[in-house]
C-alpha positions as CSV (number, residue, x, y, z in Angstrom):
1,X,0.4,-24.4,-7.8
2,X,1.8,-21.0,-6.9
3,X,5.5,-20.1,-7.4
4,X,7.9,-17.5,-5.9
5,X,11.1,-16.0,-7.1
6,X,13.7,-16.1,-4.3
7,X,16.6,-13.9,-5.6
8,X,16.5,-15.5,-9.0
9,X,15.5,-19.0,-8.0
10,X,11.9,-20.1,-9.1
11,X,10.4,-22.3,-6.4
12,X,7.0,-23.7,-5.4
13,X,5.6,-21.3,-2.8
14,X,4.8,-24.1,-0.4
15,X,8.4,-25.3,-0.4
16,X,10.0,-21.9,0.3
17,X,11.7,-21.5,3.7
18,X,13.3,-18.3,5.0
19,X,17.0,-18.8,5.1
20,X,18.8,-18.4,8.4
21,X,20.2,-14.9,8.8
22,X,17.6,-13.2,6.6
23,X,17.8,-9.5,7.7
24,X,14.2,-8.7,6.7
25,X,13.0,-11.6,9.0
26,X,15.5,-10.7,11.9
27,X,15.5,-6.9,11.9
28,X,12.8,-5.7,9.6
29,X,15.7,-4.6,7.4
30,X,14.1,-4.0,4.1
31,X,11.3,-2.5,2.0
32,X,8.4,-4.0,0.1
33,X,5.7,-3.2,-2.4
34,X,2.2,-4.7,-2.9
35,X,1.1,-4.6,-6.5
36,X,-2.4,-5.3,-8.0
37,X,-2.8,-7.7,-10.9
38,X,-5.5,-7.2,-13.5
39,X,-6.0,-9.6,-16.4
40,X,-2.9,-11.5,-15.4
41,X,-0.6,-8.4,-15.6
42,X,0.7,-6.1,-12.9
43,X,-0.5,-2.5,-12.9
44,X,1.2,0.8,-11.9
45,X,4.6,-0.9,-12.0
46,X,6.6,2.3,-12.6
47,X,5.4,4.1,-9.4
48,X,5.8,1.0,-7.3
49,X,9.3,0.3,-8.4
50,X,10.3,4.0,-8.1
51,X,9.1,4.1,-4.5
52,X,10.7,0.8,-3.6
53,X,14.1,1.8,-4.9
54,X,13.9,5.2,-3.3
55,X,13.0,3.5,0.0
56,X,15.9,1.0,-0.4
57,X,18.3,3.9,-1.0
58,X,16.9,5.8,1.9
59,X,17.8,3.0,4.3
60,X,21.3,2.7,2.9
61,X,20.8,-0.4,0.7
62,X,22.5,-0.6,-2.6
63,X,20.2,-2.2,-5.2
64,X,22.0,-3.0,-8.5
65,X,21.5,-0.7,-11.5
66,X,19.4,-3.4,-13.4
67,X,16.7,-3.4,-10.7
68,X,14.3,-1.3,-12.8
69,X,10.7,-1.4,-13.9
70,X,11.4,-3.7,-16.8
71,X,13.4,-6.2,-14.6
72,X,10.7,-6.6,-12.0
73,X,7.8,-6.6,-14.6
74,X,9.5,-9.5,-16.4
75,X,10.1,-11.4,-13.1
76,X,6.5,-10.9,-12.0
77,X,5.0,-11.9,-15.3
78,X,7.1,-15.1,-15.3
79,X,5.6,-16.0,-11.9
80,X,2.0,-15.1,-13.0
81,X,2.3,-17.3,-16.1
82,X,3.9,-20.2,-14.2
83,X,1.3,-19.9,-11.4
84,X,-1.5,-19.7,-14.0
85,X,-2.9,-16.4,-12.7
86,X,-4.7,-15.0,-15.8
87,X,-7.2,-12.6,-14.1
88,X,-7.2,-10.9,-10.8
89,X,-4.3,-11.2,-8.3
90,X,-1.7,-9.5,-6.2
91,X,2.0,-9.5,-6.0
92,X,4.5,-8.6,-3.2
93,X,8.1,-7.7,-3.9
94,X,10.5,-7.6,-0.9
95,X,14.0,-6.1,-0.9
96,X,16.1,-7.2,2.0
97,X,19.6,-6.2,2.9
98,X,21.9,-9.2,2.2
99,X,22.7,-11.5,5.0
100,X,25.5,-10.9,7.5
101,X,26.1,-8.9,10.6
102,X,23.7,-8.0,13.4
103,X,22.5,-4.4,13.9
104,X,25.6,-3.4,11.9
105,X,25.3,-5.1,8.5
106,X,28.3,-6.6,6.9
107,X,27.2,-5.4,3.4
108,X,24.5,-3.2,1.9
109,X,23.7,-5.3,-1.1
110,X,20.2,-6.5,-1.8
111,X,18.3,-9.7,-2.1
112,X,14.8,-9.9,-3.5
113,X,11.7,-12.1,-3.1
114,X,8.6,-12.0,-5.3
115,X,5.3,-13.7,-4.4
116,X,2.1,-13.8,-6.4
117,X,-1.4,-14.8,-5.3
118,X,-4.8,-15.0,-7.2
119,X,-7.7,-12.8,-6.2
120,X,-11.4,-13.4,-7.2
121,X,-11.9,-9.9,-8.3
122,X,-10.4,-8.7,-11.6
123,X,-11.3,-5.1,-11.0
124,X,-11.6,-2.7,-8.0
125,X,-15.0,-2.9,-6.3
126,X,-16.3,-0.6,-3.6
127,X,-17.1,-2.3,-0.3
128,X,-21.0,-2.7,0.0
129,X,-20.9,-2.0,3.7
130,X,-19.0,1.0,5.0
131,X,-16.2,0.6,7.5
132,X,-16.4,1.8,11.1
133,X,-13.3,3.6,12.1
134,X,-11.8,5.6,15.0
135,X,-8.4,7.1,15.9
136,X,-5.7,4.9,17.5
137,X,-4.4,6.7,20.6
138,X,-2.0,4.3,22.2
139,X,0.9,4.8,19.8
140,X,1.8,7.6,17.3
141,X,3.8,7.7,14.1
142,X,7.0,9.8,13.9
143,X,7.5,12.3,11.1
144,X,10.8,11.4,9.6
145,X,12.6,10.8,6.3
146,X,11.4,7.2,6.4
147,X,7.7,7.9,7.0
148,X,6.7,8.0,3.3
149,X,8.2,4.5,2.5
150,X,7.0,1.0,2.9
151,X,9.7,-0.4,5.2
152,X,9.4,-3.7,7.0
153,X,9.1,-1.9,10.4
154,X,5.3,-2.4,10.6
155,X,4.7,-3.0,14.3
156,X,2.7,0.2,14.7
157,X,0.2,-0.9,12.1
158,X,0.0,-4.4,13.5
159,X,-0.8,-3.2,17.0
160,X,-3.4,-0.7,15.7
161,X,-5.1,-3.4,13.6
162,X,-5.2,-5.7,16.6
163,X,-6.6,-2.9,18.8
164,X,-9.3,-2.1,16.2
165,X,-10.5,-5.7,16.1
166,X,-10.6,-5.8,19.9
167,X,-12.8,-2.7,19.9
168,X,-15.1,-4.1,17.3
169,X,-14.0,-1.6,14.6
170,X,-13.0,-2.2,11.0
171,X,-9.9,0.0,11.2
172,X,-8.0,2.6,13.2
173,X,-6.6,5.8,11.9
174,X,-3.0,6.6,12.8
175,X,-1.9,10.0,14.0
176,X,1.4,11.8,14.3
177,X,2.7,13.3,17.6
178,X,1.3,16.7,16.5
179,X,-2.2,15.3,16.4
180,X,-2.5,15.2,12.6
181,X,-4.4,12.2,11.2
182,X,-2.2,10.4,8.6
183,X,-3.6,7.1,7.4
184,X,-5.2,3.8,8.5
185,X,-3.4,0.6,9.3
186,X,-3.2,-0.3,5.6
187,X,-4.4,2.7,3.6
188,X,-4.1,6.4,2.8
189,X,-6.8,8.7,4.0
190,X,-9.1,11.0,2.0
191,X,-11.7,13.3,3.6
192,X,-14.4,14.8,1.4
193,X,-16.2,18.1,2.2
194,X,-18.5,19.9,-0.3
195,X,-17.1,17.8,-3.2
196,X,-13.5,18.7,-2.4
197,X,-10.9,16.0,-1.5
198,X,-8.5,16.6,1.4
199,X,-5.6,14.2,2.1
200,X,-2.6,14.5,4.5
201,X,0.5,16.0,2.9
202,X,3.6,13.8,2.7
203,X,5.4,16.3,5.0
204,X,2.9,15.3,7.8
205,X,4.4,11.7,7.8
206,X,1.9,9.6,5.8
207,X,2.9,6.9,3.4
208,X,3.5,8.1,-0.1
209,X,0.9,5.7,-1.4
210,X,0.9,4.8,-5.1
211,X,-2.9,4.6,-5.1
212,X,-3.0,7.9,-3.2
213,X,-1.2,9.6,-6.1
214,X,-3.4,7.8,-8.6
215,X,-6.5,9.2,-6.9
216,X,-5.1,12.7,-6.7
217,X,-4.2,12.7,-10.4
218,X,-7.6,11.2,-11.4
219,X,-9.5,13.7,-9.3
220,X,-7.7,16.7,-10.8
221,X,-8.1,15.3,-14.3
222,X,-11.8,15.1,-13.8
223,X,-12.3,18.5,-12.3
224,X,-12.4,17.5,-8.6
225,X,-10.3,19.8,-6.4
226,X,-7.7,18.2,-4.1
227,X,-5.8,19.7,-1.2
228,X,-2.9,18.1,0.6
229,X,-3.0,19.4,4.1
230,X,-3.0,18.6,7.8
231,X,-6.1,16.6,8.8
232,X,-7.3,17.0,12.4
233,X,-10.0,15.0,14.3
234,X,-12.4,17.9,14.0
235,X,-12.2,17.7,10.2
236,X,-13.5,14.1,10.4
237,X,-16.6,15.3,12.2
238,X,-17.6,17.8,9.6
239,X,-16.8,15.7,6.5
240,X,-19.3,14.4,4.1
241,X,-17.3,11.3,3.2
242,X,-14.2,9.5,4.3
243,X,-12.5,6.9,2.1
244,X,-9.2,4.9,2.3
245,X,-7.0,3.9,-0.6
246,X,-4.4,1.3,-1.2
247,X,-2.9,-0.6,-4.2
248,X,-4.8,-3.8,-3.6
249,X,-8.3,-2.7,-2.6
250,X,-8.4,0.5,-4.6
251,X,-10.9,2.5,-2.6
252,X,-12.7,1.6,0.7
253,X,-15.3,3.9,2.1
254,X,-16.0,4.5,5.7
255,X,-19.6,4.7,7.0
256,X,-18.9,5.9,10.5
257,X,-16.5,7.6,12.8
258,X,-17.8,7.5,16.4
259,X,-21.3,8.9,16.1
260,X,-20.7,10.6,12.7
261,X,-22.2,8.9,9.5
262,X,-20.9,9.3,6.0
263,X,-22.1,9.0,2.4
264,X,-20.1,7.3,-0.5
265,X,-21.0,9.5,-3.5
266,X,-17.5,10.6,-4.4
267,X,-16.1,7.2,-3.4
268,X,-18.3,5.5,-6.0
269,X,-17.4,8.0,-8.7
270,X,-13.7,7.7,-8.0
271,X,-13.7,3.9,-8.1
272,X,-15.4,4.0,-11.5
273,X,-12.7,6.4,-12.8
274,X,-10.1,4.2,-11.3
275,X,-11.3,1.1,-13.1
276,X,-11.6,2.9,-16.4
277,X,-8.0,4.1,-16.0
278,X,-6.7,0.6,-15.9
279,X,-9.1,-1.1,-18.3
280,X,-7.4,-3.2,-21.0
281,X,-9.0,-4.6,-24.1
282,X,-9.6,-8.4,-23.7
283,X,-7.7,-10.7,-26.0
284,X,-10.0,-13.0,-27.9
C-alpha cells in the first residue's frame, strides 16, 4: 500500500480526497516539485527544495522557516519506508496556499502534500527509440518572473502534450513570443553541435530545471563546453543531437525534428555520467 502526507497527516493514498476549498485545485495556486528516488532515497533534494521555496515566495506565499531540506527529506523518507519503496521511485511535493478566499486569498500561509510512487528502474536509462518532436505553434510561453518555477499553472504544457499526441509526435517544443525555443512539455532542452552543448538561458523564460543544472555542471566538470543562449528553429536543423532533461527521466534523446535526424552519442555519455554521480554503495 502507498501512503501520502497531507499537511502532516499520514494517510493511505487511495483514501485521500482533496478538501473543499483547496486553492491548488481551484486556482492552480501553488508550486510543486517532482523528485527521483534511487535505492529508496530521494536525490538532489537541496536543489528541489530551494527552487520550490523560491517559487512559493515569488507567488507571495509564506512557507514557515522550518520548511527546509531536512524537513522534507525526513517526511519523504517516512513515506518511502511506510510504502515499502526500497529501490526506484518518484516523489511529488505540492505547496498550496492555505484555503480561504477566491482570487484574493484570505491568507498566504502554506499547506503541503507529499506523494510517493514506485518505479521499475532504479537508475536513469536512455530511451532505446528516439523521440519525434516539433515546435508547438498554437500557444507561446511568456517571459516573466514566474517562468523559471514549477507553478501549478500548467495548461500550456497540457495543451501542447495533447496536440503532440494528435499529430503522432512524442513531444512538442515550447517557444516564447520572441521565437526562442525554451523546453518541451515536460523537460528542458539541450542542443548539441560539434560536441558543444547549447541550452536556453533562464532569461529566455525556460524552467530552471534541477536536472538542467545537473547536466550543465556535469558537462563542465568533464570538459564539455556548455553555452546558455537563445535557441532558434534554425539551430535545431543544424544540430548533431537534441536531448531533453527532467528530474524523473534524466535524459531523453530525440531522433527527429521534421525531416532532420539526430545521433545520441553525447546523450549516452551524459546519462552514464549522471548515473555515476548518484551511485550509492549497496548495503549488504
